[in-house]
RODREN-508769 format. One record per residue (C-alpha): residue number from 1; x, y, z. Coordinates in Angstrom, 1 decimal. Example, Ala and Ser with C-alpha at 12.3 -4.5 7.8 and 13.67 -1.06 7.14 Angstrom:
<rs>
R pos     px     py     pz
R   1   12.3   -4.5    7.8
R   2   13.7   -1.1    7.1
</rs>
This chain:
<rs>
R pos     px     py     pz
R   1   -6.0  -20.4  -17.8
R   2   -3.7  -17.5  -17.1
R   3   -3.5  -16.7  -13.3
R   4   -2.7  -13.3  -11.9
R   5   -2.6  -11.7   -8.5
R   6   -3.2   -7.9   -8.5
R   7   -2.4   -5.5   -5.7
R   8   -4.1   -2.3   -6.8
R   9   -2.4    0.1   -4.4
R  10   -3.0    3.8   -3.9
R  11    0.7    4.4   -4.7
R  12    1.8    1.4   -6.7
R  13    0.1   -1.3   -8.6
R  14    1.8   -4.8   -8.6
R  15    1.0   -7.8  -10.6
R  16    2.2  -11.4  -10.0
R  17    1.8  -14.0  -12.8
R  18    1.9  -17.7  -12.1
R  19    5.0  -19.0  -13.9
R  20    6.7  -15.7  -14.1
R  21    6.6  -14.0  -10.7
R  22    6.2  -10.3  -10.3
R  23    5.8   -8.9  -13.8
R  24    4.8   -5.3  -13.0
R  25    5.2   -2.7  -10.2
R  26    4.2    0.8  -11.4
R  27    2.8    4.0  -10.0
R  28   -1.0    4.0   -9.8
R  29   -1.6    7.3  -11.6
R  30   -2.7    8.6  -14.9
R  31   -1.9   12.0  -16.7
R  32   -4.9   13.3  -18.6
R  33   -5.5   16.5  -20.6
R  34   -7.3   18.9  -18.3
R  35  -11.0   19.0  -18.7
R  36  -11.2   15.9  -20.8
R  37  -10.6   12.1  -20.5
R  38   -7.7   12.1  -23.0
R  39   -4.9   10.1  -21.5
R  40   -1.4   11.4  -21.9
R  41    0.6    9.0  -19.8
R  42    0.1    6.1  -17.3
R  43    2.1    4.6  -14.5
R  44    5.7    5.6  -14.1
R  45    5.5    8.0  -17.1
R  46    2.6    9.8  -15.4
R  47    4.4    9.9  -12.0
R  48    7.4   11.6  -13.5
R  49    5.0   14.5  -14.4
R  50    3.7   15.0  -10.9
R  51    4.5   18.7   -9.9
R  52    5.9   19.4  -13.3
R  53    2.8   19.7  -15.5
R  54    1.4   22.8  -17.0
R  55   -2.3   23.8  -16.5
R  56   -3.4   21.7  -19.4
R  57   -2.3   18.4  -17.8
R  58   -3.9   16.9  -14.7
R  59   -2.6   13.9  -12.7
R  60   -5.3   11.5  -11.7
R  61   -5.0    8.9   -8.9
R  62   -7.8    6.4   -9.6
R  63   -7.2    4.6   -6.3
R  64   -7.2    6.7   -3.1
R  65   -7.0    5.3    0.5
R  66   -7.8    1.8   -0.8
R  67  -11.0    2.9   -2.6
R  68  -11.5    3.0   -6.3
R  69  -12.5    6.7   -6.6
R  70  -12.4    7.0  -10.4
R  71  -13.7    3.8  -12.0
R  72  -13.1    4.8  -15.7
R  73   -9.5    5.8  -15.1
R  74   -8.9    2.8  -13.0
R  75  -10.1    0.6  -15.9
R  76   -7.9    2.5  -18.3
R  77   -4.9    2.2  -16.1
R  78   -5.3   -1.5  -15.3
R  79   -6.0   -2.3  -19.0
R  80   -2.8   -0.6  -19.9
R  81   -0.9   -2.5  -17.2
R  82   -2.4   -5.8  -18.5
R  83   -1.4   -5.0  -22.1
R  84    2.1   -4.2  -20.9
R  85    2.5   -7.7  -19.4
R  86    1.0   -9.3  -22.5
R  87   -2.6   -9.8  -21.4
R  88   -4.6   -8.6  -24.4
R  89   -8.4   -8.3  -24.4
R  90   -8.6  -11.7  -25.9
R  91   -6.2  -13.3  -23.4
R  92   -8.0  -11.6  -20.5
R  93  -11.0  -13.8  -21.3
R  94   -8.8  -16.8  -20.3
R  95   -7.5  -15.1  -17.2
R  96   -8.3  -15.7  -13.5
R  97   -7.4  -12.9  -11.0
R  98   -7.2  -12.6   -7.3
R  99   -7.4   -8.9   -6.1
R 100   -6.1   -7.9   -2.6
R 101   -8.8   -5.9   -0.8
R 102   -8.8   -4.1    2.6
R 103   -9.6   -6.0    5.8
R 104  -13.4   -5.9    6.2
R 105  -14.1   -4.8    2.6
R 106  -17.8   -4.2    2.1
R 107  -19.9   -5.1   -0.9
R 108  -19.9   -1.6   -2.4
R 109  -16.1   -1.7   -2.7
R 110  -16.1   -5.3   -4.0
R 111  -18.7   -4.2   -6.6
R 112  -16.2   -1.6   -7.8
R 113  -13.4   -4.1   -8.1
R 114  -15.8   -6.5   -9.9
R 115  -16.8   -3.8  -12.4
R 116  -13.2   -2.9  -12.9
R 117  -12.4   -6.6  -13.7
R 118  -15.4   -6.8  -16.1
R 119  -14.2   -3.6  -17.8
R 120  -10.8   -5.2  -18.4
R 121  -12.5   -8.4  -19.8
R 122  -11.2  -10.7  -17.0
R 123  -12.9  -14.1  -17.0
R 124  -12.7  -15.0  -13.3
R 125  -12.4  -12.6  -10.3
R 126  -11.6  -13.5   -6.7
R 127  -11.1  -11.3   -3.6
R 128   -8.9  -12.0   -0.6
R 129   -8.3   -9.6    2.3
R 130   -4.8   -8.1    2.7
R 131   -3.8   -9.8    6.1
R 132   -4.1  -13.3    4.6
R 133   -2.1  -12.4    1.6
R 134    0.6  -10.7    3.7
R 135    1.0  -13.9    5.7
R 136    1.2  -16.1    2.6
R 137    3.8  -13.7    1.1
R 138    6.0  -13.9    4.1
R 139    5.6  -17.7    4.2
R 140    4.2  -17.6    7.8
R 141    2.7  -20.7    9.2
R 142   -1.0  -20.2    9.2
R 143   -3.6  -22.8   10.2
R 144   -6.9  -22.9   12.2
R 145   -5.1  -23.1   15.6
R 146   -2.2  -20.8   15.0
R 147   -3.4  -17.1   14.9
R 148   -1.2  -14.4   13.5
R 149   -1.1  -10.6   13.9
R 150   -0.3   -8.6   10.8
R 151    0.1   -4.8   10.4
R 152    0.3   -4.0    6.7
R 153    1.0   -0.3    6.0
R 154    0.7    0.8    2.4
R 155    0.8    4.2    0.7
R 156   -2.9    5.0    1.2
R 157   -4.2    2.4    3.7
R 158   -3.3    0.3    6.7
R 159   -4.7   -3.1    7.5
R 160   -4.4   -4.5   11.1
R 161   -5.7   -8.0   11.9
R 162   -5.5  -11.0   14.2
R 163   -6.6  -14.1   12.2
R 164   -6.2  -17.8   11.6
R 165   -6.9  -19.9    8.5
R 166  -10.4  -20.1    9.9
R 167  -11.0  -16.4    9.5
R 168  -10.3  -12.9   10.9
R 169  -10.7  -12.8   14.7
R 170  -10.4   -9.0   14.9
R 171   -9.4   -6.6   12.1
R 172   -9.6   -3.1   10.7
R 173   -8.8   -1.4    7.5
R 174   -7.7    2.3    7.9
R 175   -7.6    5.0    5.3
R 176   -4.2    6.2    6.4
R 177   -0.8    5.2    5.0
R 178    2.6    6.4    4.1
R 179    1.1    9.2    2.0
R 180   -0.1   10.9    5.2
R 181    3.6   11.2    6.2
R 182    4.4   12.8    2.9
R 183    1.7   15.4    3.3
R 184    2.9   16.2    6.9
R 185    6.5   16.5    5.6
R 186    5.4   19.1    2.9
R 187    3.7   21.1    5.7
R 188    6.7   20.8    8.0
R 189    9.3   21.9    5.4
R 190    7.0   24.9    4.5
R 191    6.7   25.9    8.2
R 192   10.4   25.3    9.2
R 193   12.2   26.5    6.0
R 194    9.6   28.7    4.2
R 195   10.1   26.3    1.3
R 196    7.4   24.6   -0.9
R 197    8.3   21.1   -1.9
R 198    6.5   18.6   -4.1
R 199    5.0   15.2   -3.3
R 200    7.9   13.2   -4.9
R 201   10.4   15.2   -2.9
R 202    8.6   14.6    0.4
R 203    8.3   10.9   -0.4
R 204   12.1   10.7   -1.1
R 205   12.8   12.6    2.2
R 206   10.7   10.1    4.1
R 207   12.4    7.1    2.7
R 208   15.9    8.6    2.7
R 209   16.2   10.4    6.1
R 210   12.9    9.5    7.8
R 211   13.6    7.7   11.0
R 212   12.0    6.7   14.3
R 213   15.4    6.7   16.1
R 214   15.2   10.1   17.9
R 215   19.0   10.5   17.8
R 216   19.4   10.0   14.0
R 217   20.6   13.1   12.2
R 218   21.0   12.1    8.5
R 219   20.3   14.9    6.1
R 220   19.3   15.5    2.5
R 221   19.4   18.5    0.2
R 222   16.0   19.3   -1.2
R 223   15.0   21.7   -3.9
R 224   11.8   23.8   -3.8
R 225   10.3   27.2   -4.2
R 226   10.7   29.9   -1.6
R 227    7.2   30.8   -0.3
R 228    8.0   34.4    0.1
R 229   10.0   35.3   -3.1
R 230    8.8   32.5   -5.4
R 231   12.3   31.7   -6.4
R 232   14.0   28.3   -6.5
R 233   16.0   27.5   -3.4
R 234   17.7   24.5   -1.7
R 235   17.9   23.6    1.9
R 236   19.3   20.7    4.0
R 237   16.6   18.7    5.8
R 238   17.6   16.3    8.5
R 239   16.0   13.3   10.2
R 240   15.4   15.5   13.3
R 241   13.5   18.0   11.2
R 242   10.9   15.5   10.1
R 243   10.9   13.2   13.1
R 244    7.6   14.4   14.5
R 245    5.9   13.8   11.1
R 246    7.0   10.2   11.2
R 247    6.3    9.7   14.9
R 248    2.7   11.1   14.7
R 249    1.9    8.5   12.0
R 250    3.5    5.6   13.9
R 251    1.7    6.5   17.1
R 252   -1.6    6.5   15.2
R 253   -0.9    3.0   13.9
R 254    0.2    1.9   17.4
R 255   -3.0    3.3   18.9
R 256   -5.2    1.1   16.6
R 257   -3.0   -1.9   17.1
R 258   -3.4   -1.6   20.9
R 259   -7.1   -1.2   20.5
R 260   -7.3   -4.4   18.4
R 261   -5.0   -6.4   20.7
R 262   -7.2   -5.4   23.7
R 263  -10.2   -7.0   22.0
R 264   -8.7  -10.5   21.5
R 265   -9.7  -13.5   23.5
R 266   -7.2  -14.5   26.2
R 267   -5.9  -17.6   24.4
R 268   -5.5  -15.8   21.0
R 269   -3.7  -13.0   22.9
R 270   -1.3  -15.4   24.5
R 271   -0.5  -17.1   21.1
R 272    0.1  -13.7   19.5
R 273    2.3  -12.6   22.4
R 274    4.4  -15.6   21.6
R 275    4.7  -15.1   17.8
R 276    4.8  -11.3   17.8
R 277    3.6   -8.8   15.2
R 278    4.5   -9.0   11.5
R 279    4.9   -5.8    9.5
R 280    4.5   -5.5    5.7
R 281    3.6   -2.8    3.2
R 282    6.0   -0.3    1.6
R 283    5.9    2.0    4.7
R 284    7.1   -0.8    6.9
R 285   10.6   -0.1    5.4
R 286   10.6    3.2    7.4
R 287   13.8    3.1    9.5
R 288   13.2    2.2   13.1
R 289    9.5    1.5   12.8
R 290    9.8   -2.1   14.0
R 291   11.9   -1.2   17.0
R 292    9.7    1.8   17.8
R 293    6.5   -0.4   17.7
R 294    8.2   -3.1   19.7
R 295    9.2   -0.7   22.5
R 296    5.7    0.9   22.6
R 297    3.8   -2.4   22.5
R 298    6.3   -4.5   24.5
R 299    6.1   -7.2   21.9
R 300    8.4   -8.7   19.2
R 301    7.9   -6.9   15.8
R 302    9.3   -8.4   12.6
R 303    9.5   -6.8    9.1
R 304    8.9   -8.9    6.0
R 305   12.0   -9.4    3.8
R 306   10.4   -7.5    1.0
R 307    7.6   -5.7    2.8
R 308    6.3   -3.8   -0.3
R 309    5.9   -7.1   -2.2
R 310    4.5   -9.3    0.6
R 311    0.8   -8.9   -0.4
R 312    1.3   -9.5   -4.1
R 313    3.6  -12.5   -3.4
R 314    0.8  -13.8   -1.2
R 315   -1.7  -13.3   -4.0
R 316    0.6  -15.4   -6.2
R 317    0.6  -18.2   -3.6
R 318   -3.2  -18.1   -3.3
R 319   -4.0  -18.0   -7.0
R 320   -1.7  -20.9   -7.6
R 321   -3.3  -23.1   -4.9
R 322   -6.9  -24.0   -5.5
R 323   -7.5  -25.4   -1.9
R 324   -6.0  -22.3   -0.3
R 325   -8.0  -20.0   -2.6
R 326  -11.2  -21.7   -1.7
R 327  -10.5  -21.4    2.0
R 328   -9.6  -17.7    2.2
R 329  -11.4  -16.0   -0.7
R 330  -14.4  -13.8    0.1
R 331  -17.8  -15.2   -0.9
R 332  -19.1  -12.7   -3.4
</rs>
């Protein structure tokens, strides 16, 4: 039996294969001919077209804020990714998969994932909530008496949970992620510089000069379209220019984290105070986020070594360990 872990993210889809490790990490998007379902490009090829397509090409994001919003395109995209790693339709019938799903995922979302799996011809489908997979992917000690607190911040969703191997004690899945920062940066650059920039440029700005250290003043030249004249123009955007965009998002995550911490039983709270908070997800790489959260929450905050890969690594650990899989998978 071929065993895979799939993290179907709003921004990036990652696949881990037992015996090979991470075999795919590609943008979760599809380029289609406008007004039809004719596919022109998938994954990284489609991402390169964002903001550059003519009116006859549309970019589709089948996964949005951790929800499968376009099932046919999600199936087309995942089938393509599986083919790319050598999982043909025939081999899919001999494949077992674990999907990462948001904390507290309800049956209607699990139904979508199951239909997606069936559409790709996958034989056996399992679901595990993100916080567990993040912990496994970071090699954190997890048992029935050792609760952990995870904050996983992806491109389109954030999962916050206190949990042990016995289950989730308190948790929440939010439909906010790093993509919200990108949107705010687009608005801020338009307001401050009278310049319209695209999604890929704002994402690059966030990861290059975005910082939660108020004194940082790194800068980056960005190209865009002058809102008044319509002509191409370049400006220098600094960390200070987009600081508020990053801070507003971080404060929102902290607000929900504080809310969840306040709900914990006293003994769980004491244990988590001792071990601290563990950050994962691609947005956890944002410069200064760990220090900013630590100051605000008055707790230790640690970032995973490869935060963007923690969940899919954890999926690999779970799918490769039958006992662990039986313990943490969702009964569906």
